[in-house]
N, C-alpha and C positions, 0 to 999 in steps of 0.2 A: 460096651462102648460108653464112654463118659463124654458129656457135653459141657463145655464152658461157654457161657454167653455173656460177653462184656457189654454193658449198656451205659456208657458214660452219659451224664446229663439226666438220667431218669429221676434223680432226687432233686433236681433244680426246682426252685420255687415255681409252682404252677404247671410244671411239666406234665403231671398226671391228672390235673384237675378237670373233671367233667369230660374226660376223653375215654371212650370205651376200649378196654383191652382186657376182656374177661379171662382169656387163657393165661396171660401174664399174671393177672391177679390170682388166679388159681394156683399157679406155680409158687408164687411168693407166699400165699397163705398156707400151702402144703408144706413149704420149707420151714415155716415158723420163724423163731427168733434168729436173726442173722448173726454171723461172726463179724466183729469189727476189726479191721486192719488199720492201725494208726499210721502206717507208712504209705497209705494211699492205694489207688487202683493199680499202679504199675507193680507194686510189691505183691498185691493179692493175685495178680495175673501171673507173676513170676513163680509163685508157689505152685501153680498148676503145672508148671514145666519142671518141677522137681528142684527148683532153686531154693536154697536155704539161706537164712539170714545169719551172719556172724556178728561182727560189730555193726555192719550195715548190710543192706541187700546189694550184692555185687553187680548192679545193673550197668554201671559205667563201663566196665570191661566188656560186657556183652554188647552194649551199644557201640563201643569203639570198634570191636572186632567186626561187627556187622557193617561198619562203614569202611572196612578195609585196613584198619590199623593192625599191625602185628603186635598183639598185646603181650606175648611171651609169658613170663612168670611174674611180671611187675604188678604192683598194686595201683589201681586206677580210681580216680574220682571224676565225676562230672564237675566241670568248673565253669558254670554258667556266668557270663557277664551280666551284672545287675546294676540297677540304680538304687543308691542308698541316700536317704534323707535324714539328716541329724535332727533329733528333737531335743527337748530340754533334759531328759534323763534316759533316753533310749534312741534307737535308730530304726527307722522304717525302711523295710525292703519294698520299694514301690513296685518293682516288677523286673522281669528279664529284659535285656536289650537284644532284640532280634534283627535290627536293621543295620548292623555294621557292614560296611563294604569290605571287600577282600583286603584292600590296602590298609584300611584302618585296623582291621583285626590283626593283620600281620605285624603292624607297628606296635600294637599293644602287647602282643605275645613276645615280640623281640625284646621289649623292655623288661617284661616279667622274667624271661629266661636269662637275660644278662644279669638281672639282680640276684636270681637264685642259682646261679651257675655252680656254686660250691656247696649246695644243700641237697644234692641227690634227688631233686625233683625237676621235672620239665613240663612245660605247658605245650599242648598240641591242639591245633584247630583243624579238624577235618573239613569243616565248612565254617564260614564266618559266624554261623549260629550254632555250631556244635564244638564246644571246647571241652578238653579233658586235661587233667594233670596226672602225670605218671610219677610214681614214687618207687625208687629202687628197693626200698624196704617196706614191709607191711606197716600199716598205721592203725594203732589201736584207738580208733576214733569212731564215735557214733554220731550220725548226722540226721537231718530231716530233709525230706524231698522238697524241692523248690516250690511245688504246688501248694504245700502246706504252709509256706512262709510268705509267699507273695502277697503284698497288700497288708502285712501285719508287722508289728514291732518284733525286733529280732531277739530280745533278751532271753525269752524262754526257749528259743530254738538254736542257740549257739552250740557248736559241736562239743561233745563230752567224751570222756574216756581218759585212759592213762596218758595218751599223747596229745590231749587237748591243748595243754599250755603252749607247746611248740607250734601247733597249727594255728592257734588263735594269734600268736605273735606274728606268724607269717601273714595271716589275714590282715592284720593291722598294717603291716609293711606294704601289702598289696594295695590297700585303700589309699595310703599316702602316695604311693607311686602313681596310681591311676588318676587320682584327683587332679594332679598338676600336669598330666600328660597332654601334649598339644592336641591329640585327637579329641580329648574330652573338652579342652578349652574351646576348640572349634565347634563341637557339638552344642555346647551350652550357648555359644554366641549365635548359633543357628536356631536356637529354641528347641533342640532335641535333648532327650534325657541322656545324661552321661553314663558311660559304662565305668562307674567309679568304684566298683566292688566285684568280687567273685564269690559265688555261692557254691560251696563244696557239698556234694551228696553222692549217694550210691556207691560207696567205696568197696573195693575188694579186688582180688585177683580173679582171672577167668575161671569159673567153676566147671565141674564136670557137666556134660550135656545129657539130656534125656533122649529117649527114642520113642517111636510109635505115636507121635503127636502130629496131627495135621492142622494147619492154621489157615483161616480165611480172614484176611484183614488188608487194609489199604493204607494204614498210617499207625503211628504210635509205637509203643514198646513191643507190641505183638510181632512186628516185623523183625526186630532184633532177636527176640526170643525164638521165633521160628527158625531164623538163620542159625542160631546157637544149637538148636535141636537137630540140625542137619536136614531139615525139610522146609525150604523157604516158603513163606506165605504166598497164597494164591488169591486172586481177586475174589471179592465177595460175590457169591452166586445170587441168583434171584430169590432163592428160598432155602430153608434148612433141608428140605428133601433132596435138593440137588447137591448140597454140601455132604450129606450122609452117603449119597451114592459115590461121589468123588473121593470120599475118605474111607471107602470100604477097606477093612483090614487094620485101620488105625485103632489104637486103644483109647485115644482121647481126641476129640474134635474141639478146637477153639474157634469161636466166631467173635471177632472184635468189631463191633459196629462203630461208626463215626460218632463224634460228640453231638452233632446236630440231630437229635433223636426225633423220629417220626413214628409216633405210637401206632398209628394206623398200619404202617408197614411192618413194625415190630410184631403187632398182633397177627397179621395175616401171613407174613412170610416166615416168622421165626417162632413166636410163642405158641400159636395154635398147633403147628406141626411138632413142636417140642413136647407139648402136652400129650398129643396123640402117640408120639414115639415112646414116651415114658410109660403111658398106660398100657401099651401093647408090647412092651418089653424090648423094643429096638434100642433103647437107651437105658443104662443102669442107673445113672445119676445125672442130675443137672445142677450146675453151679451158675448162679446169676450174680454178676459183680457190677456194682456201680459206685461212683465216687460220692462222698458226702462231706463237704466242707474240709477237704484235705485228707480225710480218712477214706476208707472204702468199706462197704458192706457186702458180705458174701452170703447169699441164701443157698442152701444145699437141699435139694429135693430128691426124694426116692419115689419109686412107684407107689401110688396110693393103694391102700387096702380097700376091700369092699365097702366098709363103713365110711371110709373117707370119700370114696366115690359118691356114695349116696348123699353124704353131707354136702359135698360140693355141688351136686345137682340141685339141691334145695337152697343153696346160698346165693346171695346177691354178689356177683363178682365185681366189686368196686375197687379199682386199682388204688385210688388215693387212700381209701380206708385200709386196704391190705398193707400198703407201705407204712402208714401211720402206726398200725398195730404192730408190725414187725419191728419198728424202730423204738417202740416203747421200752423203757428200762425194765429189766426183770428183777 
């Protein structure tokens, strides 16, 4: 059995400072240099479900299907409404707009779909905060996840690839259309950030699904990935031991914890039993995944040998130091 432990927020400034989590430190030290995933935590987690990247990670189709959309064989992008702020020679993507009401979202999408009616694309909003665009033909387009771009200038993150010219032109048309839309005029008058742009990401058709994976999660991409794998996620149990019992027979167990990390709970409920299970052969490998400034780091640990166990027994299990050492360039 393989264990995947997603710990968003672990690398946030000060998160691990002066807080004891010796077994988590042991696992990270045992794993050594982590693998860096430039497309972020969602992509790193998707890889554990057997999802492969083509031009993009096809997470939009997976998310849309989990929300009840019949994705068929179409090509899908996440199409998040965002606020763009023009600078002197670049554009700042200040953040996603998540507070649109149903009527406002419907009005914006109606305008977009009317404008692009002859272009073989259509905008779909499953919820006011969950927008997608469907393309009838595949798009040779490489994008960046919204989390990597939010709060940053856009120039180095604009879509690339053979179809980039067409999609960039469409993106400019979208910005002009949304900028003057009555919904955004009203939002700006009310002091709210306008939804004056769309950020495209996670493009692809619905990929084949994996099997034998049990997921414990309550939010995030893990819910959609579990749905895609044919075994919907279940609520986080009190501890890893309970998860392993519930997941008996699975080849991989994914535990995706919430972003508000509590190191004391991670240590007692997850890291310590994970270390014990690894040492005693109940788990073959452990992958620890966390986000890091838009990227993700993945530590992969295997059972320690006798000399490693002896070294660990003599070492000072300092999580902040283990993280710093693991992140040092090789």
